[in-house]
C-alpha positions as CSV (number, residue, x, y, z in Angstrom):
1,M,100.1,138.4,-55.8
2,G,98.1,141.7,-55.5
3,N,101.1,143.5,-54.0
4,S,103.3,142.3,-56.8
5,T,101.0,143.6,-59.5
6,D,100.7,146.9,-57.7
7,A,104.5,147.2,-57.6
8,L,104.7,146.6,-61.3
9,R,102.2,149.4,-61.9
10,T,104.0,152.0,-59.8
11,E,107.6,151.7,-61.0
12,F,109.6,150.8,-64.1
13,I,113.1,149.5,-64.7
14,L,115.1,151.4,-67.3
15,L,117.1,148.7,-69.1
16,G,119.6,151.2,-70.7
17,F,122.3,149.5,-72.8
18,P,122.5,145.9,-71.6
19,E,124.4,144.8,-74.7
20,L,127.2,147.2,-73.7
21,C,127.3,146.3,-70.0
22,H,131.1,145.4,-70.3
23,L,131.7,149.0,-71.3
24,R,129.7,150.6,-68.4
25,G,132.7,152.6,-67.1
26,L,133.6,153.9,-70.5
27,L,130.0,154.9,-71.2
28,F,129.7,156.6,-67.9
29,G,132.8,158.7,-68.6
30,L,131.7,159.5,-72.1
31,F,128.2,160.5,-71.2
32,L,129.4,162.5,-68.1
33,A,131.9,164.4,-70.2
34,T,129.3,165.1,-72.9
35,Y,126.8,166.4,-70.3
36,L,129.3,168.6,-68.5
37,V,130.7,170.1,-71.8
38,T,127.2,170.7,-73.1
39,V,126.1,172.5,-69.9
40,L,129.3,174.6,-69.9
41,E,129.0,175.5,-73.6
42,N,125.4,176.7,-73.2
43,L,126.3,178.6,-70.0
44,V,129.1,180.4,-71.8
45,I,126.6,181.5,-74.5
46,V,124.0,182.7,-72.0
47,V,126.6,184.7,-70.0
48,T,128.2,186.1,-73.2
49,V,124.9,187.3,-74.6
50,R,123.9,188.7,-71.2
51,V,127.0,190.8,-70.5
52,S,128.0,191.8,-74.1
53,R,126.1,194.9,-75.3
54,Q,126.8,194.2,-79.0
55,L,124.8,191.0,-78.6
56,H,121.7,192.6,-77.2
57,T,119.7,191.9,-80.3
58,P,116.7,189.7,-81.1
59,M,118.8,187.0,-82.7
60,Y,121.1,186.5,-79.7
61,F,118.2,186.8,-77.3
62,F,116.6,183.8,-79.0
63,L,120.0,182.0,-79.1
64,A,120.3,182.5,-75.3
65,N,116.8,181.0,-74.8
66,L,117.8,178.1,-77.0
67,S,120.9,177.5,-74.8
68,V,118.8,177.5,-71.7
69,L,116.3,175.1,-73.4
70,E,119.1,172.7,-74.4
71,T,120.6,172.7,-71.0
72,L,117.3,171.7,-69.4
73,Y,116.6,169.2,-72.3
74,I,119.8,167.2,-71.7
75,S,119.4,167.5,-67.9
76,V,116.0,165.6,-68.1
77,T,117.6,162.3,-69.3
78,V,121.4,162.2,-68.7
79,P,121.5,162.4,-64.8
80,K,119.2,159.3,-64.6
81,L,121.3,157.6,-67.2
82,L,124.5,158.3,-65.3
83,A,122.9,157.0,-62.1
84,G,122.0,153.8,-63.8
85,L,125.5,153.3,-65.2
86,L,127.3,154.2,-61.9
87,A,125.1,152.7,-59.2
88,R,122.7,150.6,-61.3
89,A,119.8,152.7,-59.9
90,R,117.6,151.9,-62.8
91,T,114.2,152.0,-61.2
92,I,111.9,155.0,-61.8
93,S,108.5,155.5,-60.3
94,F,105.4,155.8,-62.5
95,A,105.0,159.4,-61.6
96,G,108.7,160.1,-62.2
97,C,108.5,158.3,-65.6
98,L,105.6,160.5,-66.7
99,T,107.3,163.6,-65.4
100,Q,110.5,162.8,-67.4
101,L,108.4,162.0,-70.5
102,F,106.4,165.3,-70.2
103,L,109.5,167.4,-69.7
104,F,111.4,165.7,-72.5
105,L,108.6,166.1,-75.0
106,S,107.6,169.6,-74.0
107,L,111.2,170.9,-74.1
108,G,111.7,169.3,-77.5
109,S,108.5,170.9,-78.8
110,S,109.6,174.3,-77.3
111,E,112.9,174.0,-79.1
112,C,111.0,173.3,-82.3
113,F,108.9,176.4,-81.9
114,L,112.0,178.5,-80.9
115,L,113.9,177.4,-84.0
116,T,110.9,178.5,-86.1
117,T,110.9,181.9,-84.3
118,M,114.6,182.3,-85.1
119,A,113.9,181.6,-88.7
120,C,111.2,184.2,-88.8
121,D,113.6,186.7,-87.1
122,R,116.2,186.1,-89.8
123,Y,113.5,186.5,-92.5
124,L,112.5,189.9,-91.1
125,A,116.2,191.0,-90.7
126,I,117.1,190.1,-94.3
127,C,113.9,190.5,-96.3
128,R,112.3,193.4,-94.3
129,P,115.4,195.3,-93.0
130,L,113.6,198.7,-92.8
131,R,110.8,197.4,-90.7
132,Y,112.9,195.0,-88.6
133,P,114.0,197.3,-85.7
134,A,110.4,198.5,-85.1
135,T,108.8,195.1,-85.5
136,M,111.2,193.0,-83.4
137,N,111.1,195.2,-80.4
138,R,111.9,194.0,-76.9
139,G,108.2,193.3,-76.0
140,L,107.5,191.2,-79.0
141,C,110.7,189.2,-78.5
142,L,109.7,188.4,-74.9
143,W,106.2,187.3,-76.0
144,L,107.6,185.1,-78.9
145,A,110.1,183.4,-76.5
146,L,107.3,182.9,-73.9
147,G,105.0,181.5,-76.6
148,A,107.7,179.0,-77.7
149,W,108.1,177.7,-74.1
150,L,104.3,177.6,-73.4
151,G,103.6,176.1,-76.8
152,G,105.9,173.2,-76.1
153,F,104.3,172.4,-72.7
154,L,100.8,172.6,-74.2
155,A,101.7,170.4,-77.2
156,S,102.8,167.6,-74.9
157,F,100.3,167.8,-72.2
158,V,97.4,165.9,-73.9
159,S,99.6,163.0,-75.0
160,V,101.1,162.5,-71.6
161,A,97.7,162.9,-69.9
162,L,96.3,160.1,-72.1
163,I,99.3,157.8,-71.4
164,S,98.9,158.4,-67.7
165,R,95.4,156.8,-67.9
166,L,96.7,153.6,-69.5
167,R,97.0,150.4,-67.4
168,F,100.4,148.9,-66.9
169,C,99.9,145.5,-65.4
170,G,102.5,143.3,-67.1
171,P,106.3,143.5,-67.4
172,N,107.8,146.7,-66.0
173,V,111.2,146.6,-67.9
174,L,111.5,149.6,-70.2
175,N,113.9,148.9,-73.0
176,H,115.3,152.4,-73.1
177,F,117.6,154.7,-71.2
178,F,114.8,157.1,-70.4
179,C,111.0,157.1,-70.5
180,D,109.9,157.6,-74.1
181,V,106.6,157.1,-75.8
182,S,107.2,154.0,-77.8
183,P,108.7,151.7,-75.1
184,L,106.0,152.9,-72.6
185,L,103.2,152.0,-75.0
186,Q,104.7,148.6,-75.6
187,L,104.4,147.8,-71.8
188,S,100.7,148.9,-71.5
189,C,98.0,146.2,-71.3
190,S,95.4,148.7,-72.4
191,D,94.4,149.4,-76.0
192,T,96.9,152.0,-77.1
193,T,95.6,152.6,-80.6
194,A,93.9,156.0,-79.8
195,V,97.0,157.2,-77.9
196,E,99.3,156.2,-80.8
197,V,97.2,158.0,-83.4
198,L,96.9,161.1,-81.3
199,D,100.6,161.1,-80.5
200,F,101.5,160.7,-84.2
201,V,99.1,163.4,-85.2
202,A,100.3,165.8,-82.5
203,A,104.0,165.2,-83.4
204,L,103.3,165.6,-87.1
205,A,101.3,168.8,-86.5
206,V,104.1,170.4,-84.4
207,L,106.9,169.3,-86.7
208,A,105.1,170.0,-90.0
209,T,103.8,173.4,-89.0
210,S,107.2,174.6,-87.7
211,L,109.1,173.1,-90.6
212,L,106.7,174.7,-93.1
213,V,107.2,178.1,-91.6
214,T,110.9,177.6,-91.4
215,T,111.1,176.4,-95.0
216,V,109.0,179.3,-96.3
217,S,111.1,181.8,-94.3
218,Y,114.4,180.5,-95.8
219,A,112.9,180.3,-99.3
220,H,112.2,184.1,-99.1
221,I,115.7,184.6,-97.5
222,L,117.4,182.8,-100.4
223,A,115.4,184.7,-103.0
224,T,116.3,188.0,-101.3
225,V,120.0,187.1,-101.0
226,L,120.3,186.0,-104.6
227,R,119.1,189.5,-105.6
228,I,121.9,191.2,-103.7
229,P,124.7,192.4,-106.1
230,G,128.1,191.1,-105.4
231,W,129.2,187.6,-104.1
232,A,130.8,189.0,-101.0
233,R,127.7,190.9,-99.9
234,R,125.5,187.8,-100.6
235,R,127.8,185.6,-98.6
236,R,127.8,188.0,-95.7
237,A,124.0,188.3,-95.7
238,F,123.5,184.5,-95.7
239,S,126.3,183.7,-93.2
240,T,124.1,184.9,-90.4
241,C,121.6,182.1,-91.3
242,A,124.1,179.3,-92.0
243,S,124.5,178.1,-88.4
244,H,120.8,178.2,-87.7
245,L,120.1,176.3,-90.9
246,L,122.6,173.6,-90.0
247,V,121.1,173.2,-86.5
248,V,117.6,173.1,-88.0
249,A,118.6,170.3,-90.4
250,V,120.1,168.1,-87.7
251,F,117.1,168.7,-85.3
252,Y,114.3,168.0,-87.7
253,S,116.0,165.0,-89.4
254,T,116.3,163.1,-86.1
255,T,112.9,164.2,-84.5
256,I,110.9,163.5,-87.6
257,F,112.5,160.0,-87.8
258,M,111.6,159.4,-84.1
259,Y,108.2,160.9,-83.6
260,A,106.5,161.6,-87.0
261,R,106.0,158.0,-88.0
262,P,103.7,155.2,-86.9
263,R,104.8,153.3,-83.8
264,A,104.4,150.0,-85.7
265,A,107.4,151.0,-87.7
266,S,109.6,151.4,-84.6
267,S,112.6,149.4,-83.7
268,I,113.6,149.8,-80.1
269,D,117.3,149.2,-80.6
270,L,117.4,151.6,-83.5
271,N,115.3,154.1,-81.5
272,K,117.8,154.0,-78.7
273,R,120.7,154.8,-81.0
274,V,118.9,157.7,-82.6
275,S,117.8,158.9,-79.2
276,V,121.5,159.2,-78.2
277,V,122.0,161.4,-81.2
278,Y,119.2,163.9,-80.5
279,S,119.3,163.8,-76.7
280,L,123.1,164.0,-76.2
281,V,125.0,164.6,-79.4
282,T,122.9,167.4,-80.9
283,P,122.8,169.5,-77.7
284,L,126.6,169.1,-77.6
285,L,127.2,170.2,-81.2
286,N,124.7,173.1,-81.4
287,P,126.7,175.6,-79.3
288,V,129.8,174.6,-81.2
289,I,128.1,175.3,-84.5
290,Y,126.8,178.7,-83.4
291,C,130.0,179.8,-81.8
292,L,132.5,178.6,-84.4
293,R,130.5,180.0,-87.3
294,N,129.4,183.2,-85.6
295,R,131.9,186.1,-85.6
296,D,129.9,188.3,-83.3
297,I,129.9,185.7,-80.5
298,R,133.6,184.9,-81.0
299,E,134.5,188.5,-80.8
300,A,132.3,189.1,-77.7
301,L,133.8,186.0,-76.0
302,A,137.3,187.2,-76.8
303,K,136.6,190.6,-75.3
304,L,135.3,188.9,-72.1
305,L,138.3,186.6,-71.8
306,H,140.7,189.5,-72.3
307,A,138.8,192.1,-70.2
308,P,140.9,193.5,-67.3
309,G,139.8,192.4,-63.9
310,P,138.8,194.7,-61.0
311,C,141.6,196.6,-59.3
């Protein structure tokens, strides 16, 4: 009996999508295609920004960082999901579960901070154009990107550390396709009130702070653009922000729904559906949004594709 209890504490079973077990092959193909296309899209952006001189600007430097983040972000959950669909390898160790949770939360928080940094960059470029070249120098851009990455890791460390101290002595079936906070807390036989409150406050602080800075930045951008004479010039000035604004809207709408609300209001089945959106669909669409609406990237990519090869 003791051995059985120990086993339950050291591994979990990711339930995945049992209601769609008859579509397992279709789901595997769909998720695999989504994953491969997402990785390829982001790789194309990173390479294009890296080798194209006209894209060596702060905006595209942050965009390349965002592409790297989203590649890692989707790689935290999808490979394990695919393994569960293909080979039914649904077990995950307790340490592996906490590692997946930490990476998922920290990369999501880093993306949040990076999107905020990109909004501030656009504010300086449009509202303070004379100061922009001197302010957003290479050194500051590197520090801002590093701060976004480290900020995400620090923001998630305390929550995951507290979860690691909980006791899991009951059922070990996790009703999700990856280790997320809500399904984990539901399996704990410890009092999770303090962890739930702290996790809610931490998520709200990260999202509210970054969303406030982003909103203020775009309020100033909008006021500045409206003062520009001529519709064509106004449209051109704001077009550099449109893609970022759309990505921000999708990102915050799903993450606020998932993490900035009390756990008591959670529905596991609804959470899983929303999780598919922000962990698979959003990383797939973001590079498309940036590339299709961004003339500089399209032109740089066209030059790369038509560049003559070595003799």
